[in-house]
C-alpha positions as CSV (number, residue, x, y, z in Angstrom):
1,M,217.9,121.3,180.2
2,G,221.0,118.8,179.5
3,K,223.5,119.9,176.6
4,M,222.3,119.4,173.4
5,P,225.5,117.0,171.7
6,K,227.8,119.4,169.4
7,I,226.3,118.3,165.1
8,P,230.1,118.0,163.8
9,R,230.0,120.6,160.6
10,N,231.4,119.6,157.3
11,L,230.2,115.7,156.7
12,T,229.0,114.2,154.0
13,D,224.7,112.3,153.2
14,K,227.0,109.3,153.2
15,D,229.5,109.8,156.3
16,M,225.5,111.4,158.3
17,V,223.7,108.2,157.4
18,K,226.6,105.8,157.7
19,N,225.8,103.8,161.7
20,Y,221.8,104.5,160.6
21,V,219.7,101.2,160.1
22,E,216.2,101.1,159.3
23,E,213.9,98.5,160.9
24,Q,212.3,96.3,158.5
25,T,208.2,97.0,158.3
26,I,205.1,94.2,157.8
27,E,204.5,96.1,154.6
28,D,208.3,95.4,153.3
29,Q,208.3,92.3,154.7
30,L,204.6,91.7,152.6
31,I,206.5,92.5,149.9
32,Q,209.6,90.9,149.8
33,A,207.4,87.1,151.1
34,A,205.1,88.3,147.5
35,K,208.3,88.5,145.6
36,K,209.4,85.2,146.8
37,A,206.4,83.6,146.2
38,E,205.8,84.8,142.1
39,K,209.9,83.6,141.7
40,L,209.4,80.3,143.0
41,E,205.5,80.7,140.6
42,A,207.5,81.4,137.5
43,A,210.6,78.4,138.2
44,A,207.3,75.6,138.5
45,K,206.0,77.2,135.4
46,L,209.0,77.2,133.4
47,S,210.1,73.7,134.8
48,E,207.7,72.1,133.3
49,P,205.2,72.4,130.3
50,P,201.4,71.6,131.3
51,A,200.4,68.1,131.4
52,P,198.7,68.0,127.7
53,L,201.1,70.3,125.5
54,A,204.2,67.9,127.9
55,K,202.7,65.2,125.8
56,A,202.5,66.9,122.5
57,G,206.2,67.7,123.0
58,F,206.6,70.7,124.1
59,T,209.5,71.9,125.7
60,P,209.1,74.4,128.6
61,E,210.9,77.3,126.3
62,L,208.6,76.1,123.6
63,S,205.8,76.2,125.8
64,D,207.5,79.8,126.8
65,R,207.6,81.2,123.5
66,L,204.2,80.1,122.7
67,G,202.4,81.6,126.1
68,K,204.6,85.1,125.1
69,E,203.1,85.6,121.9
70,L,200.1,85.1,122.4
71,L,199.8,87.1,125.7
72,A,200.9,90.3,123.1
73,M,198.4,89.3,120.7
74,K,196.0,89.4,123.3
75,I,197.8,92.9,123.9
76,E,197.1,94.2,120.6
77,L,193.8,92.9,120.3
78,S,193.0,95.2,123.6
79,T,195.0,97.9,122.0
80,N,192.1,97.4,118.7
81,G,189.2,97.7,121.2
82,V,188.5,94.2,120.8
83,K,187.6,92.6,124.7
84,S,186.4,90.0,124.3
85,F,187.8,87.1,121.8
86,D,187.8,83.8,121.1
87,Y,189.9,80.9,119.5
88,K,189.2,79.2,116.5
89,I,192.1,75.5,116.3
90,K,192.6,74.8,112.6
91,R,194.8,72.0,110.8
92,D,196.0,72.7,107.5
93,G,198.2,69.6,106.7
94,E,201.9,70.2,109.0
95,K,200.2,74.0,110.1
96,I,198.6,74.0,113.2
97,I,196.3,78.1,112.3
98,L,195.4,79.6,115.7
99,T,193.1,82.0,114.6
100,V,191.3,84.9,116.9
101,I,187.4,85.6,116.7
102,N,186.2,89.0,118.0
103,K,182.5,88.5,119.7
104,K,180.7,91.3,119.6
105,F,178.3,92.0,122.0
């Protein structure tokens, strides 16, 4: 049996792993591809609002703010036990009122 190389003493953790190169696994590659796809999708969503909203004068920023508020309301409703709901939209002069209607089954 051959002689084992001598292990240097008093090395820092950084020195011990300085020449180590981790191989990228298939899982890592898939995760990287998914993140890249999410970024591209998010960029595409921000670049232009959906056609009907764009025709109504919604900018990408306004569409994003509206989406965030609707999501926050959905989370709040879910927290309060409302699982199924619908929206009622009403125009009152210069105001547009969006009301949540709880669907009880």
